C-alpha positions in Angstrom: 0.0 0.1 -0.1 2.8 2.4 0.7 4.6 1.7 -2.1 1.9 3.2 -4.5 3.0 6.5 -2.4 5.9 6.4 -5.3 4.2 5.7 -8.8 4.9 9.6 -9.1 9.4 8.5 -9.2 8.4 6.7 -12.5 8.1 10.0 -14.3 11.9 9.7 -13.4 12.2 7.2 -15.7 10.3 8.2 -18.4 12.8 11.7 -18.4 14.3 11.3 -21.9 11.0 10.9 -23.7 10.2 14.0 -22.0 13.3 15.2 -23.7 12.2 13.8 -26.7 8.7 15.3 -26.8 9.5 18.8 -26.0 12.8 19.0 -28.3 11.4 16.9 -31.2 14.6 15.2 -32.0 14.4 12.8 -35.0 13.5 9.5 -34.3 15.0 6.1 -35.8 12.5 5.2 -38.4 14.2 1.4 -38.3 14.4 0.5 -34.4 17.0 -2.3 -33.7 14.4 -5.1 -31.9 17.2 -7.0 -31.0 19.7 -4.6 -29.4 15.6 -4.0 -27.3 15.3 -7.3 -26.3 18.9 -7.4 -25.1 18.6 -4.2 -23.1 15.4 -5.5 -21.4 17.7 -8.4 -20.0 20.6 -6.9 -19.0 18.5 -4.2 -17.0 16.4 -6.5 -15.0 19.8 -8.3 -14.0 21.5 -5.1 -13.3 18.6 -4.1 -11.3 17.9 -6.6 -9.1 21.7 -7.5 -8.5 22.4 -3.7 -7.6 19.4 -4.0 -5.3 20.0 -7.1 -3.5 23.3 -5.4 -3.3 22.8 -1.5 -2.4 19.3 -2.2 -0.9 19.2 -5.4 1.2 22.3 -6.0 1.7 24.2 -2.6 2.5 21.4 -0.6 3.5 20.0 -3.3 5.9 23.8 -3.4 7.3 23.8 0.6 7.6 20.2 0.8 9.5 21.9 -1.3 12.1 24.3 1.8 12.8 22.8 4.7 11.6 19.1 6.0 11.3 17.3 5.7 8.0 18.5 9.2 6.4 22.1 8.5 6.9 21.6 5.2 6.0 19.8 6.6 2.5 22.5 8.8 2.4 25.5 6.4 2.9 24.5 3.7 0.4 23.1 6.1 -2.6 26.6 7.5 -1.9 28.5 4.1 -2.6 26.0 3.5 -5.5 26.8 7.1 -7.1 30.7 6.4 -6.6 30.6 2.6 -7.6 29.1 3.8 -11.2 31.8 6.7 -11.1 34.6 4.3 -10.8 33.1 2.1 -13.5 33.2 4.9 -16.0 35.9 7.3 -15.1 39.5 6.3 -16.9 37.4 6.1 -20.4 35.0 9.2 -19.9 35.5 11.4 -17.0 32.8 14.0 -18.2 30.2 10.7 -18.9 31.1 9.5 -15.2 30.4 13.0 -13.7 27.4 12.6 -15.4 26.6 9.0 -14.3 27.5 9.3 -11.0 24.9 12.3 -10.4 22.2 10.7 -11.7 22.8 7.4 -10.5 23.4 9.0 -6.7 19.8 10.2 -7.6 18.4 7.2 -8.5 20.5 5.7 -5.9 18.3 8.3 -3.3 14.9 7.5 -4.7 15.3 3.6 -5.2 16.7 3.9 -1.4 14.0 6.0 -0.1 11.5 3.9 -1.8 13.0 0.3 -0.3 13.5 1.9 3.6 10.2 4.1 4.0 8.0 2.1 1.8 9.4 -1.4 2.5 9.3 -2.9 -0.9 12.4 -4.4 -3.2 9.9 -5.1 -5.6 9.4 -1.4 -5.7 12.9 -0.4 -6.1 13.8 -3.2 -8.1 10.8 -1.9 -10.5 11.8 1.5 -10.7 15.5 0.9 -11.2 14.8 -1.4 -14.0 12.7 0.8 -15.7 14.6 4.1 -15.9 17.4 1.2 -17.2 15.9 0.3 -19.9 13.3 3.5 -20.4 16.2 6.1 -20.6 18.8 3.9 -22.0 17.4 1.0 -23.9 14.5 2.4 -25.3 15.9 5.3 -25.7 18.9 4.3 -27.1 16.7 2.7 -30.1 14.3 5.3 -31.0 16.2 8.4 -30.5 18.3 9.1 -33.8 19.7 12.6 -32.4 22.4 14.2 -30.1 22.7 14.9 -26.8 22.7 18.6 -26.1 22.2 21.1 -23.6 18.5 20.9 -23.4 18.7 16.9 -22.7 20.5 17.5 -19.5 18.4 20.9 -18.4 15.4 18.3 -18.6 16.4 15.1 -17.2 17.8 17.6 -14.5 14.5 19.6 -14.2 12.1 16.2 -14.0 14.5 15.1 -11.1 13.7 18.3 -9.2 10.5 17.8 -9.7 10.5 14.1 -8.2 13.0 15.3 -5.3 10.4 17.8 -4.1 7.8 15.1 -4.6 10.2 12.5 -2.2 11.1 15.6 0.0 7.3 16.1 1.0 7.2 12.2 1.5 10.2 12.2 3.7 8.3 15.4 6.4 5.0 14.1 6.0 6.9 10.2 6.8 9.0 12.1 9.8 5.9 13.8 11.2 4.2 10.8 11.4 6.6 8.8 13.3 6.5 11.8 15.6 3.3 11.6 16.4 
């Protein structure tokens, strides 16, 4: 029941398509569906494995020593850092961008897991974020990423962050009663 509160976070999963709608960029007329299938399998495996590591293992250990907010920040920070390290030597700019959105995604899925109590919802959000914004978008969009791409994605991220902040405030107030 609490997991339903996280449905608006799915907007984050579609942020690249907000860019596509606003930018009216070129769409590939002959998408490679095999890449889409491979992407779906890869994204599902990645989301499940990373959520088991970062939410179940790391969060469950951290919350024995820290409160939920600090647990959330620590695990999201580690999540972002591992994504930075994975790319930093090949593409420092890309690694920085990936670390930023991975940190934010870590906060979103961590919040979903810690405050919503649902690993399934966390895995689903993670999968949809990766699949829709990477695999599906890459198969459909035929243009270049530009400044508008980053501004639109940042704006969508800020809307989701404000929503989650409001949920956090209500959760804290409810627990104080």
